[in-house]
N, C-alpha and C positions, 0 to 999 in steps of 0.2 A: 940486852939492853934496848929499850924502845927509843926510836928516833925522836928528836926534839920537834915539837909542834910549832910551826911558824904562824904567827898572828899578823893581821893587817894586810894580807894579800889574798885576792879572790882567785880561785882556779880559772885558768884560761879555757874559753869555750872553743872547741874545734868545729869548723864548718866542713861539712862533707861536700864533695863535688856535686852531689845531687841537689843540695840546697842552693848552691851558686847558679846552677842551671835554671832552677825555678825563678830566681830573681831576674835573670837575664830575659827569660820568656815574658815576665810581667812587664818589664821596661819596653820590650818590643811591642807588646800588645797595646800598652797605653799610647805609645808613639803612633801606632797605626790608627787608633781611635781619633787622635788629634788630627791626623792628616785627612781622615774621612770627614771630620767636622768642618775643617777649613775648606775642603773641596766643595762641600755642600753649601757653605755660606758665601763663597766667593761669587757665584753667579747672581745671587740676590743683591749683594753689595754693588756689583757692576750695573745691574739693571736699575737699581735705585738711583745711581749716579746719572745714568742716561735719562731717566724720567725727569730728574731735576733740571738737566740741561734743556730738555724739550720744553718744560714749563717756562724756563728763562727765555728760551728762543721766542715763544709765543708772546711773552710780555714785551720783549724788546721790539718785535715786529709791530705790535700794536702801538708802541710808542712812536714809531715812524709814521704810522697811519694817522695818529692823532696830531703829530707835528705838521704833516702836510695839510690837514684840515684847518688847523689854526693859522697856518701861513696863508692859505688861500683866503680865508675869511678876513684876515687882517690886511692883505695886500691886493686882493682881487686877481691874483695870478698864482701859478704854481712855481715852486722852487726849481731852479735849474741845476743845483748841485746840493750835496749834503751840507756844505758850509753855510748855505742860506738858512738852514734850520738850526745850526749849532752856534755859529758866531753871533755875538751880541752886537749886531750892527745898528739896531734900533733899541727901543726900550723893552723889547720882548725877545726872549730866547725860547724858541719853540721846542727844542730838544736839549735835554740836560747835557748829553754828550753823544758822540758818534758811536753808538753801541755796535759791537761786533756780533757776528753770527756765532753763537757758542758751539754749533755743530761743525763749523768750518774751521778745522784745526790747522789748516794751511796758512791762511792770512786773516781769517775772520771777516772777509768782505761779503757784501750782499750783492745780489743781482738786482739792478735798478729796473723799475717798470715805469714806462712813460705813457703819456696820453697824447694822441695826435690832435690836429685841428678839428677833426670831425668826431672826436671822442673815442677813436679807436685806440686799443691798448697795444703798446709796442714793448716786447720783452716778456710778456706773459706766456706761460706754457699750459695754463689751465682754462683760460677764457678766450674764446674766439670772437665774442661780441664786443661792443664798445661800451663806453660809459655815457649815460644820458645825464644831462644837467637840467635841473628844474629851473623854472623862471626865477629871476632875481627880483626881489621886492624893491620898491622905490627907495632910493637912498643907499642901496648896497653898492660896494665897490665893484667896478667893472674890470674885466681881465685886462692886464697890461697897464692899468692906471692905479696910482696910489689912492687910497680913500681920502675923502675930504676931511680936514681937521674937525674935531668936535666943536660944534657951535657955528660952523660955516654951512650955509645952505647951498646944496648942489643943484644947479638948474636942471629941470626935468622937461622932456618934450611934452608938448600940449596935445599933439595929435599923433595917431599911428600906434601900433602895438610896440611894446618894449621887446627888443631882441633878447634871446637867451644868451648867457655868457658862453663864450667859446675860448678854448685854450689858445695860447699864442703859438705861432708856427714853430715847428721843430727845426733844430739846426743840423749841422753835419755830424758824421760819426767819427769818433777818434780811433786811434790805433788799438786801444784796448777794448773796443766794442761799445764804449760809453758814448751816448749821444750828446754832443756838445751843444749846450743851450737848450736841451730838451726839457719838457715839462714832467717832472717826477711826480708820480701819483702813488707810488708804493714801492715795496721791496720784496724780494723773494730769496730763497736759499739757493746756493749753488751746489749743494751736496746731493749727489745722486745715490742715496742709500735708504734702505727701508727703516722706517721709524717704529717705535714701540706703540705709540698711541696714534690715533687718527685725528687729523685736524681738518675740519670741513670735509670729512670723508676721504681725505688723502693720506696715504701711508708711505709716501716717498717725500723726503725732505725737500727735494727740488720742486715739488708741487705745493709746498707750503708758501703761499703768497699772502701778503698783507697790503691790500689795496683799499684806498679810500673811495667808497662808492657813495656819493652824496644823495642819490635818489633812494637807495636802500636805507641809508641812515635816516633820511627824512620820513620815509614810510614807517620805520620802526618807532620814530619819535612821535609821529602823529598818524595813527591808524586811519583817521577819517579823511586825510588829505595829505598833500605834499607841500612842504614848506620850502622856502628859498635857502640857498647855501650861504648867503651873505647877511650879516647883521650889522647895520650901520652903527658905528661908534662902539662896537663890542670889543672888549679887551680880553683876550684869552687868559684863563687862569694859569698860574705857573705850573710846570710839570711836577708831578709827585716825586718826592725824594726817593732815590733808589741808588744802589751802588753803581 
């Protein structure tokens, strides 16, 4: 007598140990490929992040340079601390905020660079010479004196040459190395580490300095001559919006 045929159920497929071994090898091979791909992409991702920080560092440094220039042109003297550039003590705020050094992961602080009475730079590690100041045109604010209000005539000497502007005397040195009452003319990085890109031919972050050089700026603006650093009655434009 023949056995009854069962309908509605499929025969079970049996896996041999050899097939299970092939599947395990395939999983290991795919995992190894993924690890190799991640290892190859990680350096590029890290490098791109560093490059973006370097670009941001240059932008922030130039914002300090611009703020010092605007402050000098408005007040006829250099700022003595960063608060002079940030706090809205008058109708103009020269720096949107006290930007930190993105490469300084410790506290984000900058190395302040000062200018002495004779134009010598104090705190710079790349420049041994001083800063020269072009002649100030008539009506421009003099160092240490606030500019005359718009519409008010400033008395001018009738004889004798007009003296060139000179920075105010420097003060003492604080416990942190910051010059108290010093004339800030720029900032520099404190990080002694090699950079990916070169800035002004420098590949060490500590040598990246952002200093306002009025003569160099004037020569770039007017190739045929040197202009003064003060503009009577000039109101600086507000800083560009940035995070």
